[in-house]
Every structure is written in structure tokens, then in C-alpha cells.
N, C-alpha and C positions, 0 to 999 in steps of 0.2 A: 504494500500500500504506500505508494509514493505520493508526491504532491509538490507544493512550493515551500521553499525554506528561505528565510532571511537570516544571514549571518552578520552579526554586529561586530565590527572590528575585523573585517575579512582580510585585511592586509597583514595582520599579525601572524605569529607562528602557529597558534592554535586555529585561527580563522582560516589560514591557508590550507592546513590539513583537513579541516572540516569541509571547506568548499570542495576540495578535490574528492573527498569521500562521498559527499552527497551527489556530485556530478556523476561519479562512477556508478552510483546506484540509480541513476536515471531521474533524479529530482530536478525541478526547475529552480535554479539558484539565483538569489539576489544578494549582493554583498554591500553592506554599508561601509563606506570608507571616507576618510578626509580627502584623499586624493586617489583617483582611479589609477590602478597599475597599468603599465604599458603592455603587459602580456595580453594576448588575444584570448579567444575562447568564448564559450556560450554564456557565462554569467552576466547578469545585468548589474552594473556598478551604480550604486546610489551615492553620489558624491555630495553628502550633506552631513551636518553634525548630528550626533546621537541625541543631543539635547532637544532638537526640534522633532519631538515624537509624533506630533500630528502630521507634519509634512512627510516624514519618513514613512509613516503608516499608509498615507495616501499613495505615495509613490511605489510602495512595495507590491500592491495588487493582492492577488489571491495567495495567501500564505497559510500553511498549516502549522509550521514550526518556526520559532525564532531561537537562534543559538547565540548566547551571550559570550563572545570570544574577545571582549575588550579587557585589557589588563594594563593599568597605568604603571609607569616606572615605579620601582620599589620606594624611592624617597617620596613620591606623590601618592602612594597607595592609601595611606591612612586618611588623607583628605578627600580622595576622589573615588575610591572603590564603591562606597555605599551610594553616592549620587548616581554613578553610572549604572549600577544594578537597578536603582529606582527607575531610571529612564527605560531600561530594558523591560521592566515589568509593565510600564505604561504602554510601551509599543505593543507588547503581547496582548494587553487588554484591548487596545484599539483594533487589533487585527483578529481578536478572538482565537488566538493561536496558542499552542503549547510552548512555554518557555523552557528551553533546555539550558541549564546553568552548570558550568564546571566548578565543582567543589574541590577543596584540598584538605590536607590533614592538620592545618594550623588550629582548627577548632579544638583539638584534643589536648594540646598542651604537653608540658614536659612529663606529666605523670601518666601518659597514655600507655595502655597495655600493648603487648606485642602483636595482637591480632585486633584490627579495628573493624567492627561491624556497624550496621546502621543504628544499632541501639546503644553503642558505646557512649557513656556520658561525655558531654562536651564541657571540658574545664580548661579553657585557654589560659596560657601563662604569658603570652606576648600580645602586644597591641594589635598586630595583624590578625591574630586568632580571635580576639574580641570583636573586631570588625566583621570577620567572617561569620561569627555566631549571630551578630546583629543582622547581617544580610540574609542569612537563612531564615531567621525569625520573620523578616519582612516578606520573604517569598511564601512562607507558610501562611502568613496573614493574608497575602494576596490570593492564595488558593481558597481561603475561606470566603473571599468576596467574588469567587467565580473565575479567577485566572489560573489555568492549569500550569503547574510548575513541576519540573523534574530536575533534581540535582544529581549529577554524575561525578562522584568524588574520585580523585586520582592522586597519585604521587607526583614527584617532580618530573617535569617534561624533559625528554631528549628526542632528538631527531627532528627533521623538518625545520630548518631555520636556526637562528641563533638567539641568545638572550637569556640563558638559564644557567644553573650551576654546572651542568655537564660541560658545556662548551666554553663558558666565560671563565671558569676556574679550574675544573678538574683536568680537562684535556688541553688546556692552553699551552703548556710547555711540552707537549707530546713529541714534537719534532726534535727536541733535544734529549729524547729518551727518558722523560720524566712525566709524572702526573702530580697534581696537588689534590690530596684527598682531605676533606674537611673534618673527618671524625675517625673513630676507631675502625680498624679493618675487619674486626670480628662481629660487627653490628650490621644487621639487615636494615636496608633503607628502601622505601617505596619509590618506584620509578614508573613512569608511563611513557611508552614509546608512542609518539603522537599519531602516526598512521593507524595504529591499532585502536587508540582511544577515539580517534575520529570515526572509525567504523562502528564503534560502540554507540556513539551518538546517533548515527544513522539507524542502527538497530532499534534504539529506543524510540526514534521517530516513527519507524515502521510499526512499532508496538503501541503507539499512542492511545489506541482505543482501549487497551487493557490496563493502562496506568491509572493509579489513584489520582485524585485531584492534586495532591501534593505527594511526590514520590522522591525517595532518596535511594540511590544505588551506589555501590562501590565497584570501581574498576580495579581488578586485582593487579594487572600489569606484571611487573617484575619486582622482586624484593631481594636482590643479591646482597651479600655482605660486601664491604668495601674490597676485601681480598678477591672475591669472585668478579666484581666489576673490573678491577685492575687486571686480573688474569685475562678477561675477554679483550681488554684494550691492548694488553701486551701481545696477544696472538695477532691482533690486527697490525700492530706496529712491526712485528717480525715479518709478516707477510708483505708489508709495504717498504721494507728496507730501513725503517727507523731503528731497528734493533737487530743485533746479530742473533743467529740461531741459538736457541737455548737460553737467551737472556730475558730478563724481566724488566719492566719499567721501574725506574727508581721512584719511590713514593716520598713526597714531601708533605708535611703538614701545613695547615693554614695558620698563619700567625694571629690567632684569636685575640691575645692581649693587645696587639697593635691595632687591630680593628676596633676594639672597645675604646682605646684611648683616642685614636684618630677619628672616631665617630663624631666627636664634638665639632670637627671641622669638615669632615667628609660625610655627607648624609648617607650615601650608599653604604659605607662601612658600618655606620650605626645600624642600618636596617639589616644588614647581613649578620652582624653580631647578635642581634636579637633572636635569630633562628638557630643558634648553635645547637640547641638541644636536639634538633631533628637528626643530627649526625651521631649523637651519643645514645639515643634511646631507640632500641630495635622496634621496628613496626612494619606491618604489611596490611593490605586491605583484603577483606573477605568479599568475594564476588558472588555469594550464594543468591542474593536477591536479584542481581542482574541476570544470572543464568536462568532463574525461574521465569523471568519476564521475556527474555529474548533467545534462550537456548545457549549452546556453546558457541563462542566466537573464536575465529582463527587468532592464534597468538604467534607473533614473530619470535623465534628463539632469541635469547639474549645476545649470543655471539653475532647473529645475523643483524639484529637491531643495532648493536654497537657499530658494526661495520657500515651499515647504511647511514648512521649518524656521523661517523668520522670521515667517510670518503669526501663529502663536499667541503668539509672544513679544511682539509689538507691537500687532497689531490689536485684541486683547482689552482693551488698555489704553485704547482709544478714541482712539488717536493718529491 
């Protein structure tokens, strides 16, 4: 059961992956952007601000699902994340469409258990987690007033574009035979390979008639330990000539004390330091509810996903 989908923030890394997945599944796609991309293709680009909900809804036409793929920069997150989600809710209301919203694990805080389910208590310990809890409460209230909402919670993104921990920090020195890992190597960490996550959004959209007015699902993705992730990256590096046969990538830690001290002057460092606990507390997402709604979804093996994520970061540089 396909139809029309409006992707808010269609130029971002999540938006790009979601647009591709919905197009591949035969949906009519419209993408809200500040500036239309130069690439061709079938999507309709709606070059207008998210804040103008009425005009955007009029321009979108027949739409069954709205995907909120807007993500402000980390230093602006606290001020802008809630208002942007409010605009998305308004657009979905005007269109009479299902709002698909990407959740994350910030809601659970430093005391979270190793396995996160839809009923795990939300006890955030960071500002961004408290904002996330507020956003989800707003979506739940919107559902009570007749706006259908579904949250698909996932771990840290990797693959399809740049702008997250994987490419900005961990893999950055890989060409020199090194990686920077932010936490303990024996702790599991939740990751979401974006093409897989995007297909899960499509599956939820297809199942929209079976969803509750307010639905929360967890996307299991991958949850490797730091050592397992580094091993997958080392295998890629050896295959591409960054490492000699039998060698492993050298692992450097992230200088957390420097980030905390420098955060007073560098806003991005302050925002990163706040999330340190995510790298020291083992966690993974349980996907039982998602499977019950959409069935089994294809999962890209970790090694293959890491390869697909690293290739565009380094091979295009002629390395």
C-alpha cells in the first residue's frame, strides 16, 4: 500500500536515505528543502521553510505520510528541536497524514538498562534527552487530538552522508591507520545503518492502517562492542591498503576532559561532552514490536554496512 510521502529536511543525511527508500518502493515523493538539490530524479522539491506549515501543506498535495528528517546542528539543538517537531506535527495535521518521527536513545539517560524496549522508563540525564522526552510527550498529545504519530527509535547513524560520530570522529584518522573511539571497547553501542533504517520507515508507512494512533517502535540495527566495530573497520582498511596484512587499526581515545573544559568556548565540544555516557553504558534496542507490525526486515551485515559507509569517505579522495 503505497501513496504520497512528504519528507521534511530531505537534503539531510536521514532525509536523503528516506527519499531514496520511498522512491525505490514506488511512492510519490515530495521533499521539503531550503534549497533544491541539483540532482535530477522524480521527487518534487518544495523549496520553502518548514515554519510556513500552511503553505507547505498546500503545496504538498495528496500525502499519506510525513517523515520528520530535520535535525538542527548539535549546538542549536536545545533551542530548535522542539519548535521544528511542532511544525512537523502541524503539517501532518493539515494534511491528515501519519507523522513518522525518528527517535533516539537520549530519553533513557545514563542509568539505562542494556536492552531498551518500548516500555523502558525514560529518565534522561542530559539536556538533549529532556528535550526528546518533551517532544515525544507533544507527539503523544497530538495523537490524542487526532494526529496519527509513529516514533521509530534508533541508535547512532552511519552510512549515507556525513555529520555523525562515525564519520566526524571515529573514522576521521583512518587513512593514517588509526581510529578514535569515544568509550570502552568492551561496551555495546546502538548503531543504525541508514539505508536499513530508511527501509524500516517505508515498512511502517506501508503498515499505517495497522498502527495505533500513537505508536513507538524500536529499530534494532547493530549493537557491536567498540572492539567489534574497530575489527570491521580494520578489515576494510586492510582491504583498501591503509593497513598491512595482519595489522589492526590503532585505537585512540577521545580527550573527554579537554572537551569538558573547552566546552565553555566551543559549543560543539560542550554538546559532545554531555553525551559521554552513551559510550560507557552498554545498550541495544529491542525490535520485537517493529517485527510484529511489519515482519522481518532485511539487515545489512555489519562488515558490509561499514564498508558501504567508509568507501565514499575515503575512496573518492583517491586514497
